[in-house]
N, C-alpha and C positions, 0 to 999 in steps of 0.2 A: 132061495137065497144063494145057494151053491151054483144054480144056473146062471143067475146074474152076474156072480163073481167071474165065472168061466167066460160068460160073454164080454165082460170088461177086459178081462185078460186077453182075448182074442183080438179085440180092438186095439188095445194097447200095442200089442205084438205087431199087428198090420202096420201101424203108423210108424213105429220106431224101428222096425226090423226090414220090413219089405217096402214101406214108403207107399202103400198103395193109395192113401188118401193125401199124399204130400206131392209137393213139386219134384220133378225129376231132377238129376244132377246137371247143373248148368254147364259142366265140363264135358258132358255126353253129348255129342251131337249125332242125332239120327237122320239118316239120309235114305229116301226111297229111290230106288234105282231099278231100270231094266238090267237083266242079267248080263247082256253082251251088248256093247263093250263097257257100258256105264259102271256096272258093279266090279268089273274087271280093273277099271281105272281107279276107282275108290280104293280097292284093295292094293293097288300099287303105291298109293300115297299114304295108306294107313300107318305104317310105322313112323313116317316122318311127321304126320300129324300128332301121333302120341308124343313125339319128342318135344313139342311145344307144350306138353302137359294137358293134352285133351284126349278123349276117347271117341273114337269113331264107330258107330253102329250102323250097318247097312241092312236095309230091308228090301228084298228082290220082289218086284212086281211084274206081272205078266199083261198088264193091260194100260191103257192111256187115260184112265179116269182115276181110279182109286189113289194114285200118288198124289195128285192135286187135291182130291178130296181130304185125305189124311193131312197134308200140308196146310191147308185152310182151317181144319179143325184143331191144329197144334199137336197132333199126333207125330208129326215129323218136324224136324228144323230146316230141312231142305229136301228138295228132290232133284234127280238128274236123269232125265229120259226124253225130253221133248225140246222142241225149237220155239223160237219167241212167237211166231204167228199162232201156233197151237196155244200157247199160254194165254195170249190175247184173247182168243176165241172162248177159251175156258172161262176166263174172267168176264167176258161180257155175258155169256150164258148163265153163270152161277153167281154173279155179282160179288166176286172175290176181288182181293187186291194182293195178288202174288206178282213178284216182279222177278227179272233177271238180275242174278248177282254177277255173272260173267258167261261169256261164251267160251266153250271148251274144244269142241270138235265138230266136225262135218261128215255126216254119212250120205255118200251119193247113193240115190235110189237106182236101182238096177231092173232091167227087164229080163226075165228068165222065161224059159219054155220048156213044155213037156214034149221031148222028141222034135224040137225045132232047131233047125241049123242057121236060119237066117229070118229076119223079119220080112224079107222079100218074098219068103216061100210060105208065108201063113196060108192054111187052107181057106176056102170060102166058109163064112159062117163062124170061123174060130171064135172061141170065148177068150175075152180078156178080163182078167181079174185086177181091180184097183181097189186101193183103200177107201173105206166109206167116210172117214173123218175129213172135214174141209179142207185144212190146209194140205194135208198128204194127197187128197185127191186132186187138188189143183196141181201139185208137182207131178203127179202120175200122168195127169192128162196132158200136160205141156211137154212131158218127155215123150209121150207117145205121138203127139203132134210133130215134134222136132225130128222124129225118125220117120215121118210120113205114113205112120199107121192109121191115123185119123187126121181130120182137118177140123180145126175149131173155127168158130165165127170170128169175123173180124171184130176188133176192139175188145177182146176179153181182157181183163185186168187181173193180174196176179194178186193185187192188194185186196181186192173184193172177193176174190175167189172164183174158181171155175169149176163147173159141174157137168155132168152128162149132157144136160140141156144146152150146154154151149158148143155141143158138137155139131158141126155143119155137115159133115159127111164121115160115117163110120166104115166106109168102104165094105159094108156087108158084115162087119165084125159085131160080136155081141159083148158089148161092154157091161161088166157086171160089179157093182160096188159091194164090197164085204168088209168085215172087221179086219183091220190089218193084221192083226196077231195071227188070224186063221189063214192067211193067204199062202204061206209055204206048204201047209199041210193039204189045203184044197188043190194046190197045183201038183202035188204028189199023186193024188188020187184022181186027177182029172184026166179027160180023154187026150190021145195025141193030138198035137196041134194047138193046145191051150197055151197061152202066154199070161204072165202076171208082172205086175209092177210092185216090187218088194222094198219095203223100208231096209236100209242097211242092217239095223241091229236084229231084226227078224231074220234076214238072209243069213247072217253070221250065226245066229242060234240055230238054224235049220240046217247048217253045213253047206250053204250056197257060197261058192267063190265068186268074187266080183270079176275075176278074169274069165269066167265063164258066161257073164251076161251078155246078152244080144246087144244091149246097149245100157249106158250109164249117163248120169247127170255129169256135165262138164264141172271140174273143179274151179275154174275161173268164170263161171257163169253166175246169174242172178241167184239161182237157188243156193250156191255155196254160201253166199254171204247172208242171204235171207233166212235159210233154214239151219244154221248152226245150232248144235244142241248146247243148251244152257243149264246152269245151276239155278234153280228156281227157290225163292225164298219167300216169306211174308214181308210186305212193305213195313219197314221199321227195323228189320233185323240186320240190314246191310252194314251197321256199325258194331255189331257184336263181334268181340275179338276173335271167337273160334270160326265164325263164319269168314272174317277176313283172312284168318290163316288157310282155311280151306280153299278160298279163291286163289290165294297165293301159291298154293301147291298145285291145284289144278291147271294153272296157267303158266306153271314154270317150263323152263326149257327142258328139264329132266322129264316131266310128264309128256311134253311134245314129242320128245325122243322115244319115249316108251310107245306111244301111239303109232308112230312112224315105223318103228321096228316090228310091230306085233300084228298089224291088220292087213298088210299086203295091198294097201290102197282102198280097202273097204271102209277105212276110218281115217280121217286127215284131221290134224290138228289146225286150229285157226290162230 
């Protein structure tokens, strides 16, 4: 009997004190984000968000899958790490219904090298590291083609995706697709003459300066509008008041100025 009473007390405590079986506070918004620049930007608006009577909880992720999995499962209220083509690809693959609440910034992809001073001096057989996921792989291959490192087949379509199979001439280079988050580390430990196309957030996190890139995406090109980073939410949540306030702050002139002042061109407001 004493054990039963203890068990009941434990359950009641859990329900009333910690809320482990209850709904979480509607005024607390949990956002999953990449560490840089996404979590930094969220921290910048956190105090203003709380002035509206809400609390912002930021969960940092280091990959491109778990934040969407957590959002679809309801463990997050929003996430901030990806662009719309990637989100659409995720929805198609996993049969989810995640949407963009707003576009916030654009991170130009850059080509970086290990002891490489110019793309025109790449050694024969040089390794080229590119992201393995579809949308970022498309961007990487287009950037390489624009800089005459490779040649793509005629008629490639950015909307349907570009893969290494669409390379008409690799000029003798070895194009290798790997997990995007691992590219900076792999480049650091690669042989001299290796180059890599690195996502803006991963370049920032690894200490790469966009000013040292061998080439970058144009800020007025198709990539800038197509691949702007978004705040993603579940369909139906766009009219939730705290989400609307979060969008308001992320797209404010104050936040745009913060982005402009802090990332030296590696991150650009939209």
